[in-house]
NUPA-465245 format. One record per residue (C-alpha): residue number from 1; x, y, z. Coordinates in Angstrom, 2 decimals, m for minus. Layout:
N
NUM,X,Y,Z .
...
end
This chain:
264
1,208.82,98.27,173.05 .
2,209.41,101.33,173.99 .
3,210.60,100.36,177.53 .
4,213.06,97.96,175.71 .
5,214.43,100.37,173.20 .
6,215.04,103.38,175.70 .
7,216.26,100.80,177.92 .
8,218.87,99.20,175.44 .
9,219.70,102.23,174.29 .
10,220.37,103.70,177.57 .
11,222.84,100.22,178.60 .
12,224.38,100.94,175.26 .
13,225.43,104.30,175.73 .
14,227.28,103.44,178.88 .
15,229.02,100.48,177.45 .
16,230.28,102.63,174.66 .
17,231.30,105.34,177.12 .
18,232.96,102.80,179.17 .
19,235.54,101.94,176.35 .
20,233.65,98.80,175.23 .
21,233.67,97.58,171.45 .
22,230.91,99.03,169.49 .
23,229.65,95.42,168.23 .
24,229.40,94.77,172.17 .
25,227.14,97.65,172.47 .
26,225.15,96.59,169.68 .
27,224.66,92.42,170.96 .
28,223.83,94.07,174.32 .
29,221.32,96.21,173.55 .
30,219.19,93.50,171.09 .
31,219.49,91.38,173.90 .
32,217.94,93.64,176.29 .
33,215.15,94.66,173.88 .
34,214.38,91.10,172.66 .
35,214.42,89.77,176.25 .
36,211.68,92.69,177.51 .
37,209.90,92.66,174.58 .
38,209.61,89.01,174.16 .
39,209.22,87.74,177.45 .
40,206.33,90.26,177.83 .
41,204.91,89.70,174.53 .
42,204.64,85.77,175.19 .
43,203.08,86.97,178.56 .
44,199.96,88.71,177.23 .
45,199.64,86.29,174.53 .
46,199.26,83.38,177.17 .
47,197.30,85.55,179.44 .
48,194.61,86.93,176.53 .
49,195.10,84.02,174.45 .
50,196.19,85.74,171.09 .
51,197.69,83.05,168.12 .
52,200.81,84.90,166.75 .
53,201.77,81.76,164.52 .
54,205.77,82.35,165.33 .
55,207.33,79.61,167.24 .
56,208.61,76.95,166.77 .
57,210.33,77.54,163.74 .
58,208.57,75.13,161.26 .
59,209.42,74.40,157.82 .
60,207.06,76.71,156.26 .
61,208.51,79.09,158.82 .
62,211.68,78.99,157.22 .
63,210.29,79.18,153.87 .
64,208.10,82.45,155.18 .
65,211.69,83.67,156.79 .
66,213.91,83.03,153.57 .
67,211.16,84.16,151.14 .
68,210.88,87.56,153.19 .
69,214.56,88.56,152.91 .
70,214.68,87.66,149.30 .
71,211.82,89.87,148.36 .
72,213.60,93.13,149.51 .
73,216.85,92.06,147.78 .
74,215.27,91.19,144.17 .
75,213.63,94.63,144.28 .
76,216.76,96.27,144.99 .
77,218.47,94.18,142.24 .
78,215.65,95.70,139.72 .
79,216.44,99.01,141.03 .
80,219.89,98.78,140.59 .
81,219.13,97.69,137.00 .
82,216.51,100.17,136.15 .
83,218.85,103.11,137.56 .
84,221.67,101.76,135.46 .
85,219.85,101.68,132.15 .
86,218.30,105.15,132.91 .
87,221.67,106.47,133.39 .
88,220.61,107.66,136.90 .
89,223.81,105.72,138.41 .
90,226.90,103.85,137.21 .
91,228.51,101.31,139.40 .
92,231.82,102.17,139.99 .
93,233.56,99.28,142.23 .
94,232.30,95.82,143.98 .
95,233.64,95.23,147.43 .
96,234.50,92.02,148.36 .
97,236.29,90.81,152.17 .
98,236.04,89.05,155.14 .
99,235.52,92.10,157.32 .
100,232.35,93.20,155.01 .
101,230.75,89.97,155.24 .
102,231.61,89.64,159.26 .
103,230.18,92.76,159.92 .
104,227.18,92.20,157.93 .
105,226.82,88.81,159.90 .
106,227.20,91.10,163.12 .
107,224.55,93.31,161.68 .
108,221.73,90.54,161.00 .
109,222.43,89.15,164.72 .
110,222.33,92.75,165.97 .
111,218.86,93.78,163.29 .
112,217.25,90.57,164.01 .
113,217.26,91.12,168.30 .
114,217.34,94.95,168.25 .
115,215.30,95.79,165.29 .
116,213.18,93.01,163.45 .
117,211.71,90.37,165.94 .
118,210.78,92.47,168.78 .
119,208.94,94.93,166.50 .
120,207.44,92.12,164.04 .
121,206.16,90.34,167.59 .
122,204.92,93.62,168.83 .
123,203.19,95.67,165.82 .
124,202.55,93.02,163.43 .
125,202.32,90.72,166.09 .
126,200.23,91.69,169.41 .
127,199.03,95.08,168.18 .
128,197.69,93.86,165.01 .
129,195.85,90.99,166.22 .
130,194.60,92.76,169.04 .
131,192.85,95.49,167.26 .
132,191.78,92.64,164.71 .
133,189.86,91.22,167.13 .
134,188.06,94.71,167.97 .
135,187.96,96.64,164.48 .
136,187.56,95.89,160.74 .
137,190.96,94.89,158.93 .
138,191.70,98.15,157.36 .
139,190.96,100.17,160.49 .
140,193.42,97.28,162.71 .
141,195.69,98.10,159.68 .
142,195.55,102.05,160.57 .
143,196.23,101.63,163.66 .
144,199.33,99.05,163.47 .
145,200.69,102.04,161.74 .
146,200.02,104.88,163.58 .
147,201.18,102.83,167.07 .
148,204.76,101.62,165.09 .
149,204.99,105.32,164.24 .
150,204.56,106.39,167.89 .
151,207.33,104.40,168.88 .
152,210.48,105.58,167.86 .
153,209.10,109.27,168.14 .
154,208.46,108.32,172.28 .
155,211.76,106.70,172.56 .
156,213.08,110.10,170.73 .
157,211.42,112.37,173.38 .
158,212.41,109.99,175.83 .
159,216.32,110.09,175.47 .
160,216.02,114.08,175.23 .
161,214.38,114.27,178.38 .
162,217.01,112.86,179.99 .
163,220.08,114.80,177.78 .
164,221.09,111.66,175.44 .
165,221.46,112.22,171.73 .
166,218.00,110.87,169.68 .
167,219.35,107.82,167.51 .
168,217.50,109.44,164.70 .
169,216.12,112.33,163.79 .
170,212.24,112.48,163.54 .
171,211.04,114.88,160.31 .
172,208.73,114.41,157.59 .
173,210.40,112.13,155.40 .
174,210.97,109.33,158.36 .
175,208.00,108.92,158.98 .
176,206.42,108.65,155.58 .
177,209.16,105.71,155.54 .
178,208.00,104.28,158.26 .
179,204.03,104.32,157.38 .
180,205.39,102.58,153.86 .
181,207.62,100.21,155.79 .
182,204.74,99.30,157.99 .
183,202.07,98.98,155.27 .
184,204.67,96.21,153.64 .
185,205.32,94.27,156.40 .
186,201.65,93.88,157.62 .
187,200.72,92.95,153.78 .
188,203.46,89.92,154.29 .
189,201.94,88.86,157.50 .
190,198.77,88.83,155.91 .
191,199.46,87.19,153.01 .
192,201.44,84.42,154.57 .
193,199.37,84.35,157.65 .
194,203.08,84.26,159.35 .
195,205.13,86.83,161.40 .
196,208.78,84.80,159.88 .
197,208.02,86.74,156.64 .
198,207.68,90.06,158.44 .
199,210.70,89.54,159.59 .
200,212.55,88.09,156.70 .
201,211.94,91.13,154.72 .
202,212.65,93.56,157.68 .
203,216.51,92.25,157.79 .
204,216.57,91.77,154.34 .
205,215.64,95.70,153.98 .
206,217.93,96.65,157.18 .
207,220.82,94.80,155.44 .
208,220.63,96.34,151.88 .
209,219.99,99.73,153.00 .
210,223.18,99.66,155.30 .
211,225.25,97.80,153.28 .
212,224.83,98.22,149.13 .
213,222.70,101.53,149.19 .
214,224.58,103.97,152.41 .
215,227.88,104.36,150.83 .
216,229.96,104.00,154.16 .
217,233.74,102.57,154.29 .
218,232.10,98.93,154.48 .
219,230.05,98.50,151.76 .
220,229.12,95.82,148.69 .
221,229.93,98.15,145.95 .
222,230.68,102.00,145.12 .
223,228.53,103.78,142.76 .
224,228.00,107.36,141.58 .
225,224.51,109.57,140.88 .
226,223.57,111.67,138.54 .
227,221.05,112.55,140.54 .
228,221.95,113.52,144.72 .
229,219.66,110.86,145.97 .
230,218.78,108.37,143.28 .
231,220.04,105.38,145.80 .
232,217.80,106.43,148.88 .
233,214.81,107.59,146.88 .
234,214.55,105.57,143.77 .
235,216.19,102.47,144.56 .
236,215.51,102.00,148.69 .
237,212.48,103.63,148.96 .
238,210.52,103.65,145.51 .
239,211.50,99.84,144.04 .
240,212.23,97.85,147.33 .
241,209.19,99.22,150.11 .
242,206.50,100.69,147.10 .
243,207.62,97.73,145.05 .
244,207.06,95.77,147.87 .
245,203.50,96.94,148.40 .
246,202.50,96.82,145.25 .
247,204.39,93.46,144.43 .
248,202.70,91.80,148.12 .
249,199.10,94.04,147.95 .
250,198.25,92.39,144.40 .
251,199.27,88.93,146.10 .
252,196.74,90.11,148.63 .
253,193.52,91.09,146.58 .
254,194.28,87.81,144.60 .
255,194.24,85.69,147.58 .
256,190.76,87.49,148.44 .
257,189.59,87.00,145.58 .
258,190.31,83.40,145.25 .
259,188.46,83.06,149.17 .
260,185.31,84.91,148.31 .
261,185.13,82.82,144.79 .
262,185.05,79.91,146.93 .
263,182.74,80.75,149.38 .
264,179.35,78.93,148.69 .
end
C-alpha cells in the first residue's frame, strides 16, 4: 500500500507539473495504486490461501456495497437535522449543477481506485485476515488499526525525504480520525463478512466529506455555523464516524450473542 501510494503521488505530480489536467492526474494515480496493490494482494492471497470474500461482485456483494454507502448518508442527514434543530448550523442554499455531479462522478472513480479498493483489500482484507489467523480478534483489530495509521505516516515521510509536499498533515486529530475510521470499517467487514460493505462506507464517507460538509467551490449545499467546526466535528466525526461505530458495533454484538445462544 505504501509503495502504491508513493509511486502514484510521484507520477501524479509529474503529470500536473507537465500541465496535465487535475482529473487526468487523479485517475492515473488511482490506476497506479490499484494495479500495484491489487496485483500483489491477489498474489499473496493465492500464495497463502487467504479468503478475502470480495471477487466476484455477487448480488449479496452489491447489496453490501450499496448498504455500506447508504449508511454514512443516513448518518450525515441525521447530523444535519440535529445540528439544525439545535441551531448550530443554518442551511443557506442548495446547489445542483451538471458540473457538480460530474465532479462527484470523477471523484467516486478516483476514490474507489486510489483509496477505497486498495485500502480495504490490504487493511480490512489481507492484513486483518493474516493477523486473525494468528491472534485473537481484539489483537487483530488493534494490529490492523496501527498498520492503517502507519501507511499515510510512512508515505508522508517518504514524500518529505525526496522534497515532495506531503499530501496530508499528520497530527493528533488526523490520527484519531484514522483510528475511528478504521474501527467502523473493520466492524462492517466483521458484521457482513464482506469487504464490499467497508468499500461502500469508505466511498460514501469520502464523497460526503468532500461535497457536503466541506465548503469548497463545488458543494451540494452551503451552510453557516454558529460554532466554528460544527460541520467537521459534530456532523462528520461524531454523527457519521462515531455514530457508525455505535450502530455497527451494536449489530456486531447482537450477532455474537445470537451465535453463542445457538451453540449447543
